[in-house]
C-alpha positions, 0 to 999 in steps of 0.5 A, a space after each residue: 491520428 484518430 484516438 482509436 488508432 493511437 490506442 491500437 498503436 499504443 497497445 501493440 507497442 506495449 505488447 511487443 515490450 512484454 507489458 501485461 494487460 497492454 490493452 488496459 494500460 494503453 486505454 488508461 494512458 490515453 484517458 489520462 492524456 485526454 482528461 477522460 474517464 475510461 468509459 468515455 473513450 468509446 464515444 471519442 474514438 474518432 476524435 483526431 488527436 492534436 500534436 501535443 496530445 500525440 506527443 504526450 501519449 507517445 512519451 507515456 507509452 514509451 515509458 510504460 514500454 520501459 516497464 515504468 509502473 503505470 501508477 507512477 506514470 499517472 501519478 495516482 492509484 486507487 485503493 479501497 474506493 479512494 484515489 491517492 497520489 502515487 510516485 517513486 517516493 513510496 511503494 505502490 499500494 496493492 489490492 492485497 493490502 485491502 485485505 489487511 485494511 478490511 480485517 483491521 476495520 473489523 477488529 477496530 469496530 468490534 472492539 472499539 479500538 480508536 488509537 491506531 498505529 500504521 507502521 511503515 506507512 509509505 503512501 499513507 493509504 492504510 492510515 488514511 483509509 482507517 481514519 476515514 472509515 473509523 469515526 473518531 479514530 486517531 491514527 499514527 503513521 510511521 516511516 523511516 523514509 522522509 520522502 515517503 512521509 512527504 508523499 503521505 503528507 500530500 495524501 493526508 492533505 488531499 483527504 482532509 485528515 490532517 487533524 486525525 492522521 499524525 505522521 512520524 519519522 523513524 524506524 518501526 515503533 520508535 517514533 511512538 515512544 519519542 512522541 509520547 503516543 506509545 502508552 495510548 496505542 490500541 492497535 498496530 497495523 503494518 504492511 512491512 517489507 517481507 520479500 525474501 532477498 533471494 526472491 527479489 530479482 525474479 519479481 516483475 521489472 516494474 518492481 525490481 527497477 522502479 519501486 523502492 527496494 527498502 520497502 519490499 525486501 525483508 531482512 533476516 531469515 525468510 524475510 521475517 526481520 521486520 516482523 520480529 522487530 515490530 512484534 518485539 516492540 509491540 510487547 512494550 505497548 501497555 494499551 495494545 489490544 490487537 495487531 494485524 500484518 500483511 504477510 508474504 506467501 508462505 509466511 503466515 504460520 511463522 508470523 503467527 508463531 512470532 505473535 504467540 511467542 512475544 504477546 499474550 494472544 487470545 485469538 489468532 486470525 489468518 485471512 486470505 486475499 482474493 488469490 486464496 493466499 494467506 495474506 493477513 495475520 492478526 491477533 487479539 491480545 488478552 481479553 478485550 471486553 473487560 
C-alpha cells in the first residue's frame, strides 16, 4: 500500500469512529511511524509501505479509533514551543495552559520573582517552561502522584534543567514546608483539578476513558476545592508576592473572590484564552516595589 492510500484509509477509519480532526491525526500517526515531519509526507506520498510499517500504522490507528489520546499514542506533545514526553501517568498539557504560563512569565519579569512553586505539576511543562525562560529562576514543582513525578523527572532531564527544577512529592504546598522552601517562595502557579463532578462524564471520550481523573475533577462545591486548599496555604508563605491559577469556564469570579478573602491583594488580573474564555486568575500581593 502506498503512503497516500494508507493515510486516506486511516482518515476514513478515524472519521467512522467519530474522532475529531481525523485527517490531522491520520497524518500525525503516519509521520510518527515513518519518522517524518508532517511537511515531508507530501514528497513521500507515493512511497510503498513495508509490512512492518503497515502493521505499526494499523496498531496506532486502531488505538486512536478507540479514542485513546493522540498525544499518549505518540508519547509526546508540544507546549510553549518545546516538546515534552507525555503518557497516561499525567494529564495531557493543553494550549489553554500556555495562557497561564504567559501571565506568570509577565509577573515574574515585571517584579523580579525568581523562586516559583508549580503546584500539581503533572508532566512538569509549567515548571520547566518557567525555568527555561526565566534566567536564574528556581522552580519547585509538587505533585501528589509519584507516577506523574516520574514523568516530570524525565522531562526535566530531557530539557537539562535538573539544577533549577526541584520535584517534591505531596499534596499542594505541604512539600514546600517539609523541604524548607516555604519561606522563600515568591510566586505560586497552579493548574489544579477544576472540572465539576457533574460535568466530567460529558467530556470527550479521550479524557473520560484515558486521562487521570484525579488530575481533572475538582472537589467541593463548584469544583473549587483545590483553589480553597492552595490559596489557604498560600497565606502561610511570608515571601509570596504573586499567584496565578488556571480556572475552568465560569470559575474566574469565584477564584478571584477567594484570593481577596484570604490574601492581601493589591491587584487582580483575569486573562482570557484564545477561545475568549476567562482562563487565568492572577493576583499581585501587597506592594511589590518597596
